[in-house]
C-alpha positions in Angstrom: 22.8 12.5 -3.6 24.7 9.9 -1.5 25.2 6.4 -2.8 22.8 4.0 -1.0 24.4 1.4 1.2 23.4 -2.2 2.0 22.3 -1.1 5.5 20.2 1.8 4.2 18.4 -0.3 1.5 17.8 -3.1 4.0 16.5 -1.0 6.9 14.9 2.1 5.4 11.8 0.2 3.9 11.1 -1.2 7.3 11.3 1.9 9.4 11.3 5.0 7.2 9.8 4.2 3.8 7.5 1.3 4.4 5.9 0.0 1.1 2.4 -0.2 2.7 2.7 2.4 5.5 4.1 5.2 3.4 3.9 4.2 -0.3 0.5 2.6 0.0 1.5 -0.4 -2.2 0.5 -4.1 -1.9 -2.7 -3.3 -0.2 -4.9 -6.0 -1.9 -2.9 -9.0 -0.7 -2.6 -7.4 2.7 -6.4 -7.4 3.0 -6.8 -11.0 1.8 -4.1 -13.0 3.5 -3.9 -11.6 7.0 -6.9 -13.2 8.6 -4.4 -15.5 10.4 -0.7 -15.2 11.1 0.4 -18.4 9.3 -0.8 -17.3 5.9 0.6 -13.8 6.5 4.0 -15.3 7.3 4.0 -17.5 4.2 2.9 -14.7 1.9 5.6 -12.5 3.5 8.4 -15.0 2.9 7.1 -15.6 -0.7 7.1 -11.9 -1.6 10.4 -11.2 0.1 12.2 -14.0 -1.8 10.6 -13.0 -5.2 11.4 -9.3 -4.7 15.0 -10.0 -3.7 15.9 -12.5 -6.4 14.0 -10.7 -9.2 16.0 -7.6 -8.3 19.2 -9.6 -8.3 18.6 -11.2 -11.7 17.3 -8.1 -13.4 20.3 -6.1 -12.1 22.7 -8.7 -13.4 21.4 -8.3 -17.0 20.2 -4.7 -16.9 22.8 -3.5 -19.4 21.7 -6.2 -21.9 18.0 -5.4 -21.7 16.7 -3.2 -24.6 14.8 -0.2 -23.1 11.7 -0.9 -25.3 11.1 -4.4 -23.8 12.5 -3.9 -20.3 9.0 -4.3 -18.7 8.4 -7.5 -20.5 11.7 -8.9 -19.4 11.1 -7.9 -15.9 7.6 -9.6 -15.9 9.1 -12.8 -17.3 11.7 -13.0 -14.6 9.2 -12.2 -11.8 6.6 -14.7 -13.2 9.2 -17.4 -13.4 10.1 -16.9 -9.7 6.5 -16.8 -8.7 5.8 -20.1 -10.5 8.7 -21.7 -8.6 7.3 -20.4 -5.3 3.8 -21.5 -6.1 4.9 -25.0 -7.1 7.0 -25.4 -3.9 4.0 -24.4 -1.8 1.8 -26.9 -3.6 4.3 -29.6 -3.1 5.2 -29.1 0.5 2.4 -27.0 2.0 -0.7 -27.8 0.0 -3.2 -26.7 2.6 -1.5 -23.3 2.9 -1.4 -23.0 -0.9 -5.1 -23.5 -1.0 -5.7 -20.9 1.7 -3.5 -18.4 -0.2 -5.5 -19.2 -3.3 -4.6 -16.9 -6.3 -2.7 -14.4 -4.1 0.6 -16.1 -4.6 0.2 -15.9 -8.3 -0.8 -12.3 -8.1 2.7 -11.5 -6.7 3.6 -11.1 -10.4 1.6 -7.9 -10.6 2.4 -6.7 -7.1 3.4 -3.0 -7.3 6.3 -3.5 -4.8 8.0 -6.2 -6.9 7.5 -4.3 -10.2 8.4 -1.0 -8.7 11.7 -2.1 -7.2 12.7 -3.8 -10.4 12.1 -0.7 -12.4 13.1 2.0 -9.9 16.2 0.3 -8.3 17.4 -2.9 -10.0 17.7 -1.3 -13.4 20.1 1.4 -12.1 22.1 -0.3 -9.4 24.5 -3.3 -9.0 23.3 -6.8 -8.2 24.2 -7.1 -4.6 22.7 -3.8 -3.6 19.6 -4.5 -5.7 19.2 -7.9 -3.9 19.3 -6.3 -0.5 16.9 -3.6 -1.6 14.4 -6.3 -2.6 14.9 -8.1 0.7 14.5 -4.8 2.6 11.2 -3.9 0.8 10.0 -7.5 1.3 10.7 -7.2 5.0 8.9 -3.8 5.2 5.9 -5.4 3.6 6.2 -8.4 5.9 6.3 -6.3 9.0 2.9 -4.8 8.2 1.4 -8.2 7.3 2.7 -9.7 10.5 1.2 -6.9 12.6 -2.1 -7.3 10.8 -2.0 -11.1 11.1 -1.4 -11.0 14.8 -4.1 -8.4 15.6 -6.7 -10.1 13.4 -6.1 -13.7 14.5 -5.6 -12.9 18.2 -8.6 -10.7 18.6 -10.8 -12.3 15.9 -10.3 -15.9 17.0 -8.4 -15.8 20.2 -5.5 -17.8 18.6 -2.0 -17.3 17.2 -0.7 -19.8 14.6 -3.7 -21.9 15.3 -3.0 -22.2 19.0 -5.4 -20.9 21.6 -4.0 -17.8 23.4 -7.1 -16.1 24.7 -9.6 -18.6 26.3 -12.8 -18.1 24.4 -16.3 -18.2 25.8 -17.2 -21.2 23.7 -14.4 -23.2 25.4 -15.4 -22.0 28.9 -13.1 -19.0 28.9 -13.6 -15.2 29.3 -12.9 -13.8 25.8 -15.6 -13.3 23.2 -13.9 -13.3 19.8 -14.7 -10.4 17.5 -15.5 -12.2 14.2 -15.6 -8.9 12.3 -11.8 -8.8 12.5 -11.6 -11.9 10.3 -13.4 -10.2 7.5 -11.3 -8.4 4.8 -12.8 -4.9 5.4 -11.4 -5.0 8.9 -7.8 -5.2 7.5 -8.5 -2.1 5.4 -9.5 -0.1 8.6 -6.5 -1.5 10.5 -4.1 -0.5 7.8 -5.6 3.0 7.9 -5.2 3.2 11.7 -1.6 2.0 11.4 -0.8 4.5 8.7 -2.3 7.3 10.9 -0.3 6.1 13.9 3.0 6.0 11.8 2.4 9.5 10.4 1.5 10.9 13.8 4.7 9.4 15.2 6.7 10.7 12.2 5.2 13.9 11.0 7.8 14.1 8.2 5.9 11.3 6.5 2.8 13.4 6.1 2.0 14.3 2.5 1.2 17.9 1.5 -2.4 18.2 0.4 -2.9 18.2 -3.3 -5.4 21.0 -3.0 -6.9 23.2 -0.3 -10.6 23.7 0.3 -11.8 27.2 -0.6 -13.3 29.2 2.2 -17.1 29.0 2.5 -18.8 31.7 0.4 -22.4 32.6 0.9 -24.8 32.7 -2.1 -25.0 36.5 -1.9 -21.2 36.9 -1.9 -20.9 34.6 -4.9 -23.0 37.0 -7.0 
C-alpha cells in the first residue's frame, strides 16, 4: 500500500471519500445547522480546525500514549480544543453561538473527529495527520455549504441573510418553501446528494449486505 501524501489526504475526503457522502458520518450536526449558510460556514470552520489540530497534537504524542487509555487522551485533547472554539464564538460572535446552541460542544463526540484521531493520527506523522484532519473537515464543510445554500436560498429566498430571490411578501415573484428550513428536509437532501454522488461514481456503491430471496408461493414452501 502506497504511503499517503499531503495532496491525497487533503483532497480525497472532498472528492472521493467524503465523510458525509460516502462514510455517512456527522449527519446529526448537518441536519441541525444548515438551515442558513452563515451557521453552516461557522460550524464548518469550527469542525475543520478542531479536526486538524486534534490530529496534529495526538500524532505528536502518539508514541507516549498507553494503548489502554488512548481513547481518553484523544477525548481530552478534542474536548480542550472544542472548549476554546466555543469560548471564542461566545466572545466574538455571541448571536451565532446561540444559533449553533449545543452543536459546537457536540463536536467532541463527532464521529469524523474521533475517527480520524484513532484511524490516522495514531499511525502517521504530525504534518500528514494535520492535513488529513483539514481535508476531512473540508469534505464535511463542502456538504454543509451545499445544504446551507439550498435550504436558505429556496427556503427563505436569501443567502447569508441578504435577499437573493425577491419573495412574494416583499412584492416579488418567489414563494419561499418553508419546509426546507425544517431539519427533516436536510435529511432528504443529504439522501439525494448521496444518490447523485453514487450515480456519478458507481465505484462508491456498497455491495448489499444480503440479497432478497425469490418469492416462493405457500404451496412451494410446503
